C-alpha positions as CSV (number, residue, x, y, z in Angstrom):
1,M,-24.8,35.5,11.2
2,K,-27.2,35.5,8.4
3,I,-26.0,34.4,5.0
4,V,-28.3,34.8,2.0
5,T,-28.4,33.5,-1.5
6,Y,-30.5,35.7,-3.9
7,N,-30.9,35.4,-7.6
8,V,-32.0,39.0,-8.4
9,N,-32.7,38.4,-12.1
10,G,-31.1,41.6,-13.2
11,I,-29.7,44.0,-10.6
12,K,-30.5,47.2,-12.5
13,A,-34.2,46.2,-12.7
14,R,-34.2,44.8,-9.2
15,L,-32.0,47.3,-7.3
16,P,-35.0,48.9,-5.4
17,R,-36.1,45.4,-4.1
18,L,-32.4,44.5,-3.2
19,V,-31.8,47.7,-1.3
20,E,-35.2,47.2,0.4
21,Y,-34.2,43.7,1.5
22,L,-30.8,44.8,2.8
23,T,-32.3,47.6,4.7
24,E,-35.2,45.5,6.2
25,E,-33.5,42.2,6.9
26,Q,-29.9,43.4,7.6
27,P,-28.3,40.1,6.5
28,D,-24.6,39.7,7.2
29,I,-23.5,38.2,3.9
30,V,-25.5,38.2,0.6
31,C,-24.5,36.2,-2.5
32,L,-26.2,37.5,-5.6
33,Q,-26.6,35.7,-8.9
34,E,-27.8,36.7,-12.4
35,L,-26.6,40.3,-12.2
36,K,-27.0,40.8,-16.0
37,A,-24.6,43.8,-15.7
38,S,-21.0,44.4,-16.7
39,D,-18.4,45.1,-14.1
40,E,-18.4,48.7,-15.0
41,T,-22.2,49.1,-14.4
42,F,-22.5,47.4,-11.1
43,P,-24.3,49.8,-8.7
44,L,-21.7,49.9,-6.0
45,G,-22.7,53.3,-4.8
46,D,-26.3,52.1,-4.0
47,I,-25.0,49.0,-2.2
48,E,-22.4,51.0,-0.1
49,A,-25.3,53.5,0.8
50,A,-27.1,50.6,2.2
51,G,-24.3,49.7,4.4
52,Y,-22.6,46.9,2.4
53,G,-19.3,46.3,0.7
54,A,-19.1,44.2,-2.4
55,V,-17.0,42.2,-4.7
56,W,-18.6,41.2,-8.0
57,H,-18.0,39.3,-11.2
58,G,-20.1,40.8,-13.9
59,Q,-21.0,40.1,-17.5
60,K,-23.0,42.2,-19.9
61,S,-26.7,41.2,-20.2
62,W,-26.1,37.6,-18.8
63,N,-25.0,35.7,-15.6
64,G,-22.9,37.6,-13.0
65,V,-22.3,36.9,-9.4
66,A,-21.5,39.1,-6.4
67,V,-20.7,38.8,-2.6
68,L,-21.9,41.6,-0.3
69,A,-20.9,41.9,3.3
70,K,-22.5,44.3,6.0
71,G,-20.0,46.9,7.1
72,A,-17.0,45.3,5.3
73,T,-15.6,44.5,1.9
74,P,-15.2,40.8,1.1
75,V,-11.7,39.6,0.3
76,E,-11.7,37.9,-3.2
77,R,-10.2,34.5,-3.2
78,Q,-11.1,33.2,-6.7
79,R,-13.3,34.1,-9.6
80,G,-14.2,31.4,-12.1
81,L,-13.6,27.6,-11.9
82,A,-10.5,25.9,-13.3
83,G,-10.9,23.3,-16.0
84,E,-12.0,25.2,-19.1
85,D,-9.8,28.2,-19.9
86,E,-12.1,29.3,-22.7
87,D,-15.2,29.6,-20.4
88,E,-15.8,33.2,-20.1
89,Q,-19.2,33.0,-18.2
90,S,-19.4,34.8,-15.0
91,R,-20.7,32.1,-12.6
92,Y,-18.4,31.7,-9.7
93,L,-16.9,34.1,-7.0
94,E,-15.3,32.9,-3.8
95,C,-14.4,35.4,-1.0
96,D,-13.2,35.5,2.6
97,V,-15.8,37.2,4.9
98,D,-15.4,37.5,8.7
99,G,-13.7,34.0,9.1
100,L,-15.9,32.3,6.6
101,V,-15.2,31.2,2.9
102,V,-18.3,32.0,1.0
103,A,-18.8,31.3,-2.7
104,A,-21.6,32.8,-4.8
105,L,-22.4,30.5,-7.8
106,Y,-24.8,30.5,-10.7
107,L,-25.0,27.1,-12.2
108,P,-25.9,26.7,-15.9
109,N,-29.6,26.0,-16.6
110,G,-28.9,23.3,-19.1
111,N,-31.9,23.7,-21.4
112,P,-32.5,22.6,-24.0
113,R,-31.4,19.1,-23.6
114,P,-30.0,17.1,-24.9
115,G,-27.4,19.3,-26.5
116,P,-24.3,21.4,-25.7
117,K,-26.0,23.5,-23.1
118,F,-26.8,20.5,-21.0
119,D,-23.3,19.1,-21.6
120,Y,-21.9,22.4,-20.4
121,K,-24.1,22.2,-17.2
122,L,-22.7,18.7,-16.3
123,R,-19.1,19.7,-17.0
124,W,-19.6,22.8,-14.8
125,M,-20.9,20.7,-12.0
126,E,-17.8,18.5,-12.1
127,R,-15.5,21.6,-12.1
128,L,-17.5,22.8,-9.1
129,A,-17.0,19.5,-7.4
130,A,-13.3,19.6,-7.8
131,R,-13.2,23.1,-6.2
132,A,-15.4,22.0,-3.4
133,K,-13.1,19.2,-2.7
134,V,-10.2,21.6,-2.2
135,L,-12.3,23.7,0.0
136,L,-13.1,20.8,2.3
137,A,-9.4,19.9,2.5
138,E,-8.8,23.4,4.0
139,E,-11.0,22.4,6.9
140,V,-12.5,25.8,7.3
141,P,-16.1,27.0,7.7
142,A,-17.3,27.3,4.0
143,V,-20.6,28.0,2.3
144,L,-21.3,27.3,-1.3
145,A,-24.4,29.5,-1.9
146,G,-26.3,30.0,-5.1
147,D,-28.8,29.1,-7.7
148,Y,-27.8,25.6,-8.6
149,N,-30.5,25.1,-11.2
150,V,-31.0,21.5,-9.8
151,I,-34.2,20.3,-8.3
152,P,-32.6,17.6,-6.0
153,N,-35.7,15.6,-5.1
154,D,-39.2,15.0,-6.3
155,D,-40.7,16.8,-3.3
156,D,-38.7,19.9,-4.1
157,T,-41.1,20.7,-7.0
158,F,-44.9,21.5,-7.2
159,S,-45.1,19.0,-10.0
160,V,-42.8,16.2,-11.0
161,R,-44.8,15.8,-14.2
162,A,-44.4,19.4,-15.3
163,M,-40.7,19.3,-14.7
164,A,-39.9,15.8,-15.9
165,E,-38.3,16.9,-19.1
166,D,-36.4,19.9,-17.7
167,A,-32.6,19.9,-17.4
168,L,-33.1,21.0,-13.7
169,M,-34.6,17.5,-12.9
170,Q,-32.7,15.1,-15.0
171,P,-31.0,12.0,-13.4
172,E,-27.6,13.3,-14.5
173,S,-28.2,16.7,-12.8
174,R,-29.3,15.1,-9.6
175,A,-26.5,12.6,-9.6
176,A,-23.9,15.4,-9.9
177,Y,-25.7,17.2,-6.9
178,R,-25.7,14.0,-4.9
179,R,-22.0,13.5,-5.6
180,L,-21.3,17.1,-4.2
181,L,-23.2,16.4,-1.1
182,A,-21.4,13.1,-0.7
183,Q,-18.1,14.8,-0.3
184,G,-19.3,16.0,3.1
185,W,-21.5,19.1,2.4
186,T,-24.8,19.7,4.2
187,D,-27.7,21.0,2.3
188,A,-28.9,23.6,4.9
189,L,-32.5,24.1,3.9
190,R,-33.0,20.3,3.5
191,T,-32.0,19.9,7.1
192,R,-34.8,22.1,8.1
193,A,-37.4,20.7,5.6
194,P,-36.5,17.1,5.2
195,K,-39.9,16.3,3.6
196,G,-39.6,19.1,1.0
197,G,-42.5,21.3,0.0
198,V,-40.3,24.5,0.4
199,W,-39.9,26.5,-2.8
200,T,-37.3,29.3,-3.7
201,F,-38.4,30.0,-7.3
202,W,-41.7,30.8,-9.0
203,D,-41.9,31.3,-12.7
204,Y,-43.5,34.7,-14.1
205,Q,-45.6,32.6,-16.4
206,A,-48.8,30.7,-16.0
207,G,-49.7,32.3,-12.6
208,A,-47.1,30.3,-10.8
209,W,-46.8,32.7,-7.8
210,A,-50.5,32.9,-7.3
211,R,-50.7,29.1,-7.5
212,D,-47.7,28.5,-5.4
213,A,-46.3,26.4,-8.3
214,G,-42.7,26.7,-7.5
215,F,-39.7,24.6,-6.9
216,R,-36.3,24.6,-4.9
217,I,-33.2,25.4,-6.9
218,D,-31.4,27.9,-4.6
219,H,-29.2,26.1,-2.1
220,L,-26.7,26.7,0.6
221,L,-24.2,24.0,1.1
222,L,-22.2,23.9,4.3
223,S,-18.8,22.4,5.0
224,P,-18.6,20.3,8.2
225,Q,-17.1,23.3,10.0
226,A,-20.0,25.5,9.0
227,A,-22.6,22.9,9.5
228,D,-21.5,22.5,13.2
229,R,-22.6,26.2,13.6
230,L,-26.0,25.8,11.8
231,V,-28.9,27.5,13.7
232,D,-31.5,27.7,11.2
233,A,-32.3,28.0,7.5
234,G,-35.3,29.2,5.5
235,V,-36.8,31.3,2.6
236,D,-37.9,35.0,2.9
237,K,-40.8,34.0,0.7
238,A,-42.8,37.2,1.1
239,Y,-40.2,39.2,-1.0
240,R,-41.1,37.3,-4.1
241,G,-44.7,38.7,-3.9
242,R,-43.5,42.4,-4.0
243,E,-44.0,44.6,-7.1
244,K,-41.4,44.0,-9.7
245,A,-39.7,41.3,-7.7
246,S,-37.3,38.7,-8.8
247,D,-38.6,35.3,-9.7
248,H,-36.4,33.9,-6.9
249,A,-37.0,34.5,-3.2
250,P,-33.9,35.2,-0.9
251,T,-32.9,31.9,0.7
252,W,-30.8,31.9,3.9
253,V,-29.0,30.2,6.7
254,T,-28.1,31.4,10.1
255,L,-24.8,30.3,11.8
256,R,-23.6,30.7,15.3
């Protein structure tokens, strides 16, 4: 079973690339982020034509997450995270798919910092940790897949110096990520690349793709029951180089 997290950076603009990916790679489950589309404008017809069912949590122009499943419609469990009733940003969607609990998440960027956006990021991570603890208590195979907007380690970026002031790499962001792992989650890609040097994102600016100046912010965290089934994890890097591609590459895990 291949489970993918893919920040499409606008599903309308990137729909040809997404359909191409689904058709060529035939993943079993895909978690999408940054749809930048309202619920009403989600392109369900195109997704279904490619052989996938979908559940989505949209927001006009910003954010938005979805879970796709090949030949089936995911069963929604929860949208949004508890803890801030006034929070209307579409960043979390949890579903049951073929015996797995799968959550698509799009963590706040947090820039500029310091300031309210960084504070929101840290609060959101605490809310995610609270939900993650509930999932672990269920003792089921679970995958938290998404764009975490956290560079966990120095070897997860092309340049520590270039990213030193960014919210993605601050001690507070990293500490919150480590606390999540400490609950018992496995960072799937890290198990396959323990020395780092694997990127999932390349900015559109400054020739980042051509220079391979990227970093790793797309993660798939596995519960112990899912980690026991881990076969492999990686990045479908070539898709970042296609015409009008997202600035993220599809990142994946395979489970028995």
